C-alpha positions as CSV (number, residue, x, y, z in Angstrom):
1,M,12.2,27.8,-20.9
2,S,11.5,29.3,-24.1
3,I,14.2,30.2,-26.6
4,E,13.9,33.2,-28.9
5,I,16.4,34.6,-31.3
6,V,15.9,38.3,-32.4
7,H,17.8,41.0,-34.4
8,Q,18.8,44.0,-32.7
9,P,19.5,46.4,-35.2
10,D,19.7,49.4,-33.0
11,D,22.4,47.6,-30.7
12,S,24.1,45.8,-34.3
13,R,23.5,42.6,-32.9
14,Y,21.3,39.2,-33.0
15,A,20.5,37.8,-29.6
16,L,19.4,34.6,-28.2
17,L,17.1,35.0,-25.4
18,E,16.1,32.0,-22.7
19,G,13.2,32.8,-20.6
20,G,13.5,36.5,-21.9
21,D,17.3,36.7,-20.6
22,V,20.1,37.3,-23.2
23,V,22.1,34.3,-23.0
24,S,24.2,34.5,-26.1
25,V,24.8,37.4,-28.8
26,L,26.4,38.0,-32.2
27,D,27.6,41.2,-33.0
28,Y,28.3,42.7,-36.1
29,A,29.0,45.9,-38.2
30,L,27.8,46.8,-41.6
31,R,30.4,47.9,-44.4
32,D,30.6,48.5,-48.0
33,G,27.6,46.0,-49.0
34,A,28.7,43.4,-46.2
35,I,28.2,42.4,-43.0
36,S,31.1,41.8,-40.6
37,F,30.2,39.2,-37.7
38,T,32.7,40.5,-35.4
39,H,32.1,38.6,-32.1
40,T,30.0,36.0,-30.5
41,F,29.5,35.3,-26.9
42,T,27.4,32.8,-24.8
43,R,27.2,33.0,-21.0
44,P,29.3,30.3,-19.5
45,S,26.5,28.7,-18.0
46,H,24.7,28.0,-21.4
47,R,27.7,26.9,-23.5
48,G,27.5,23.3,-24.8
49,R,24.0,23.3,-25.7
50,G,24.3,24.6,-29.6
51,L,22.9,28.0,-29.0
52,A,25.7,30.1,-30.4
53,A,25.1,27.8,-33.5
54,D,21.7,28.2,-33.7
55,L,22.2,32.0,-33.1
56,V,24.7,32.2,-36.3
57,R,22.4,30.0,-38.2
58,F,19.4,32.4,-37.4
59,A,21.8,35.7,-38.5
60,V,23.0,33.9,-41.8
61,D,19.2,33.1,-42.7
62,D,18.3,36.5,-42.1
63,V,21.2,38.2,-43.8
64,E,20.5,36.2,-47.1
65,A,16.6,36.4,-46.8
66,S,16.7,40.3,-46.0
67,S,19.5,41.7,-48.2
68,A,22.2,41.3,-51.0
69,R,24.9,41.6,-48.2
70,R,27.9,39.1,-48.4
71,V,29.4,37.9,-44.8
72,V,32.7,38.5,-43.4
73,P,33.4,36.1,-40.5
74,M,35.8,38.3,-38.5
75,C,34.7,36.4,-35.5
76,W,36.5,32.7,-35.0
77,Y,33.3,31.2,-34.3
78,V,31.6,32.2,-37.0
79,A,34.1,31.2,-39.5
80,D,34.3,27.6,-37.8
81,W,30.5,27.6,-38.2
82,F,31.0,28.2,-42.2
83,D,33.8,25.7,-42.4
84,A,31.2,23.2,-40.9
85,H,28.7,24.7,-43.3
86,P,30.4,24.6,-46.7
87,E,26.7,24.8,-48.4
88,R,26.7,28.4,-47.2
89,A,30.1,29.3,-48.4
90,G,28.6,31.5,-51.2
91,L,27.5,34.1,-48.9
92,L,31.2,34.7,-48.1
93,T,33.3,37.6,-49.0
94,R,36.4,39.3,-47.7
């Protein structure tokens, strides 16, 4: 099945779709020049395939390319992703 990752600003989230179905989401809130990634969820039946990591990478790349916002990793998964990718730490703020 085909995978597509999209930004859904009206829903304040990024979504990963497989075959047109949403299987993973990354919710966010915008605050004071920052984007707080607040929650990551992947359907249990789709876990263990690296989909959430792909979704976070897409979102971080999009934020970096399209804005001057800094990232606040409020979600443990996003914080762990940044720990695994220290080269991206320059995007972080509190």
